[in-house]
C-alpha positions in Angstrom: 17.9 122.2 83.6 17.4 122.0 79.7 14.9 124.4 78.0 12.7 122.7 75.3 15.2 123.9 72.6 18.2 122.7 74.3 16.4 119.3 75.0 15.5 118.9 71.1 19.2 119.4 69.9 20.3 117.1 72.4 17.8 114.9 71.2 18.5 115.5 67.7 22.5 114.7 68.0 21.4 111.3 69.8 19.5 110.4 66.7 15.8 110.4 68.5 13.1 112.5 68.4 11.0 114.5 71.1 8.1 112.3 70.1 9.9 108.9 70.9 11.0 110.2 74.1 7.6 111.1 75.1 6.2 108.1 74.0 8.8 106.5 76.1 7.6 108.9 79.3 4.7 107.4 78.9 5.5 103.9 78.8 7.9 104.3 82.2 4.8 106.1 84.0 2.1 103.3 83.4 4.2 100.3 84.3 4.3 99.1 87.7 6.1 96.5 89.2 5.4 94.7 92.3 7.8 92.7 94.7 5.6 89.3 95.7 8.5 88.1 97.8 9.4 91.1 99.9 9.8 90.0 103.6 7.7 91.8 106.2 8.6 91.5 110.4 6.0 90.0 112.6 4.3 93.2 113.0 3.7 93.6 108.9 5.9 96.1 108.7 8.0 96.2 105.2 11.7 94.9 105.2 14.3 94.4 102.5 16.7 91.7 102.3 20.5 92.2 101.1 22.2 89.5 99.1 24.2 88.2 102.2 20.2 87.2 103.9 20.6 90.5 106.4 16.9 92.0 106.6 16.6 95.4 107.4 13.5 97.9 107.5 12.2 99.4 104.4 12.1 102.7 105.6 15.3 103.8 107.8 16.4 107.4 109.1 19.0 109.7 107.4 20.9 112.1 109.0 22.1 114.7 106.5 21.0 118.1 108.2 21.2 116.9 111.8 23.7 118.4 114.7 23.5 121.3 112.6 21.2 123.8 114.3 18.2 123.1 112.4 16.4 121.5 115.7 18.1 121.3 119.0 19.9 118.3 119.4 17.8 116.8 122.2 14.9 116.6 119.4 17.0 115.1 116.9 18.2 112.6 119.2 14.4 111.9 120.6 13.5 111.7 117.1 15.9 109.0 116.4 15.0 107.2 119.4 11.2 107.0 118.3 12.2 105.9 114.8 14.2 103.1 116.6 11.2 102.0 118.4 8.8 102.1 115.5 11.2 100.0 113.9 13.2 102.2 111.7 16.2 100.5 112.9 18.5 101.4 110.0 20.6 104.3 110.2 22.5 106.2 107.8 25.0 108.7 108.1 28.4 110.0 107.1 31.8 111.6 108.0 31.1 114.8 106.3 27.7 115.5 107.8 28.4 118.2 109.9 32.1 117.9 110.1 31.1 114.5 111.9 28.9 115.3 114.5 26.0 113.9 113.2 28.2 110.6 113.7 28.8 111.8 117.3 25.0 112.8 118.0 24.1 109.1 116.2 26.6 107.6 118.9 24.8 109.0 121.9 21.4 107.7 120.6 23.2 104.2 120.2 24.1 104.2 123.7 23.1 101.1 125.4 21.1 99.9 122.5 24.0 99.4 119.5 22.7 95.8 118.8 19.0 97.5 117.7 20.7 99.4 114.9 21.7 98.9 111.4 24.4 101.5 111.0 25.4 102.8 107.7 28.4 105.4 107.1 30.0 106.8 104.4 33.7 107.9 103.5 33.8 111.5 101.5 37.5 112.4 100.9 40.9 110.5 101.2 40.1 107.3 98.9 43.2 105.6 99.3 43.7 102.3 101.4 45.2 104.7 104.3 43.0 107.6 104.1 40.1 104.6 103.8 41.0 103.1 106.9 41.7 106.3 109.1 38.2 107.4 107.9 36.4 104.3 109.1 38.3 104.4 112.5 37.3 108.1 112.6 34.0 107.2 111.8 33.8 104.3 114.8 35.1 106.6 117.5 32.8 109.5 117.0 29.8 106.6 117.0 31.0 104.6 119.9 31.1 101.3 118.4 33.6 99.0 117.0 32.0 98.3 113.8 29.7 99.5 111.1 26.9 97.1 109.4 27.4 98.9 106.0 30.4 101.3 104.7 29.8 103.0 101.8 32.0 105.2 98.9 30.1 108.2 99.1 31.5 109.6 95.5 33.6 108.3 92.8 35.9 111.0 91.6 37.4 110.9 88.1 40.9 109.6 90.0 39.4 107.2 92.2 41.1 103.8 92.0 38.1 101.3 92.4 40.4 98.4 92.8 42.3 99.9 96.0 38.7 101.2 97.4 37.5 97.6 97.0 40.9 96.1 98.5 40.5 98.5 101.4 37.1 97.5 102.0 37.8 94.2 102.1 40.6 94.5 104.7 38.1 96.4 106.8 35.7 93.6 106.5 38.1 90.8 107.5 39.5 93.1 110.6 35.5 92.9 111.8 35.4 97.1 111.4 33.0 96.6 108.7 30.5 93.7 107.9 29.5 94.7 104.6 30.4 97.8 101.8 28.4 99.6 99.1 28.7 102.5 97.1 26.8 105.9 96.7 26.0 107.7 93.5 27.1 105.5 90.8 25.6 105.3 87.5 25.1 101.9 85.8 28.4 102.4 84.0 30.3 103.2 87.3 28.8 100.0 88.6 30.0 98.0 85.5 33.4 99.1 85.9 33.2 98.2 89.8 31.9 94.9 88.9 35.1 94.3 86.8 37.4 94.9 89.7 38.5 91.8 92.0 35.7 91.6 94.4 33.5 94.5 93.1 30.7 91.7 93.4 30.8 92.0 97.2 29.0 95.6 96.3 25.8 95.3 98.7 23.9 98.3 97.8 24.3 101.8 95.7 22.6 104.7 97.6 21.3 107.4 95.1 18.8 110.0 94.7 15.1 108.3 94.1 11.7 109.7 94.6 8.8 110.6 92.8 10.0 113.7 91.9 13.5 112.0 90.9 12.9 109.1 88.7 15.9 108.4 86.5 17.2 105.3 88.1 14.1 103.3 87.1 15.3 103.4 83.2 18.7 101.7 84.2 20.2 101.6 87.4 17.3 100.3 89.6 16.7 97.4 86.7 20.4 96.6 87.0 20.5 95.8 90.5 17.3 94.2 90.7 18.7 92.0 88.2 21.6 91.1 90.4 19.7 91.0 93.7 21.0 94.1 94.9 18.9 96.3 97.0 19.4 100.0 96.1 19.0 103.1 99.0 16.9 105.9 98.2 18.1 109.5 99.9 15.7 112.1 99.6 12.9 110.2 98.8 10.8 113.2 99.9 12.1 115.7 97.4 15.2 116.5 99.2 15.8 120.4 100.8 12.4 121.7 98.9 10.3 119.2 100.8 8.2 119.3 97.8 6.8 116.1 98.0 5.3 116.6 101.5 2.6 119.5 100.4 2.1 117.4 96.9 -1.7 117.6 96.1 -1.7 113.9 94.2 0.1 112.7 97.3 -2.5 114.4 100.0 -5.6 113.2 97.9 -4.1 109.1 98.1 -2.7 110.2 102.0 -6.4 111.2 102.8 -8.0 107.9 101.3 -5.2 105.9 103.8 -6.0 108.6 106.5 -1.7 109.2 106.8 0.2 112.2 105.6 1.3 112.6 102.0 5.3 111.8 103.2 3.8 108.4 104.3 2.3 107.9 100.6 5.7 109.4 99.1 8.0 106.7 101.1 5.4 103.8 100.3 5.8 104.9 96.6 9.2 104.7 96.9 9.6 101.2 98.4 6.5 99.6 96.7 9.1 97.5 94.2 10.4 95.8 97.2 14.3 96.4 96.6 14.4 99.8 97.9 15.4 101.2 101.0 14.2 105.0 101.5 16.0 107.0 104.0 14.2 110.1 105.0 15.5 112.6 107.3 14.1 113.8 110.3 14.5 115.9 113.5 11.2 116.1 114.7 9.8 113.2 116.4 5.9 113.6 115.1 7.7 113.5 111.5 9.3 110.1 112.7 5.9 108.6 113.4 4.6 110.1 109.9 6.9 108.4 108.2 7.1 105.2 110.0 3.3 104.9 108.4 4.9 103.9 105.2 6.1 100.5 106.6 3.2 99.2 106.4 1.2 101.1 103.9 0.5 99.2 100.6 -0.7 101.5 97.7 -3.2 100.1 95.4 -2.3 99.9 92.0 -4.6 102.7 90.8 -3.1 104.8 93.6 0.3 104.1 91.8 -0.4 104.6 88.3 -2.2 108.0 89.2 1.0 109.2 91.3 3.2 107.9 88.3 1.2 110.2 86.0 1.0 113.1 88.4 5.0 112.5 88.3 6.2 111.4 85.0 10.1 110.4 84.3 11.6 113.7 83.3 13.2 114.0 79.4 16.4 115.1 80.7 16.7 111.9 83.1 15.8 109.6 80.1 18.8 111.6 78.2 21.5 111.1 81.1 20.1 107.6 80.9 21.1 107.4 77.0 24.5 109.5 77.6 25.5 106.7 80.5 24.7 103.8 78.0 27.0 105.8 75.5 30.0 105.8 77.9 29.4 101.8 78.5 29.3 101.4 74.8 32.6 103.3 74.7 34.4 101.6 77.3 33.6 98.4 76.2 34.8 99.0 72.6 38.1 100.5 74.3 38.3 97.1 76.1 37.9 95.3 72.7 40.7 97.3 71.4 
């Protein structure tokens, strides 16, 4: 976290003033984008369409802390099944969540109903073609399935060979072990690099942190993906481990108007644009039911404006965006040379 003095110094080096940043924040906070063409299912629940035509619910289920002792596993399994019964049929996991125990728990939940689930997992370590194949086979075994609907590169490290990763993903897709692939935690500069490699444009999504408390991607990444018709997946949409938004006063006031929880309002805000899929985690059936309300909750422009004002984009997020734009410019300059 930058203090005011450090932030002013960084702005000075970038050639901008704190006043200019404040004005930009005000503009971003008051801007509201609506998706007139967002699909919905027969029950009126909000859905999101991938570029290949696949339609998934706008609210899915995360699993970062599942099968790690926070709740009895039987309760966590019941929570996931509750979500499936409420149309939250996208389940997100990773090979490193609980050293694979999260995938095993999800495999038990899916038994006998694999066709109902849009299943997402990630590779977190060995990014060589052989490592990616081994990791995918390991995930399939733990999940008890013969394919993933979506397979993501969890992080890009400095030495990641994007061309090799994409080729490995495409080989898995040709082998029908995965139906689509994407990335996670990519900045715009990373996405630009990805789209430069062969078949990089086949990327289905980018999963990043996004919530009322973490709005940085609204300045650059979200518009970049919107322009290409690419949905974004939002992890930690309720504020992450702190759960800061669950007890937020501004969200609670809006929730009282709709007779729903602050969490449901936070999720409805996150998916308001029509191209965001939020994946809150919950090991409790009660909380899953609260989250599911967001699938059919529409916030008014006035409510969105009030929430934006209560949780403006942070100045540090704008500076990070500028720094990433600088990286893009430098890479483009080097390519010209």
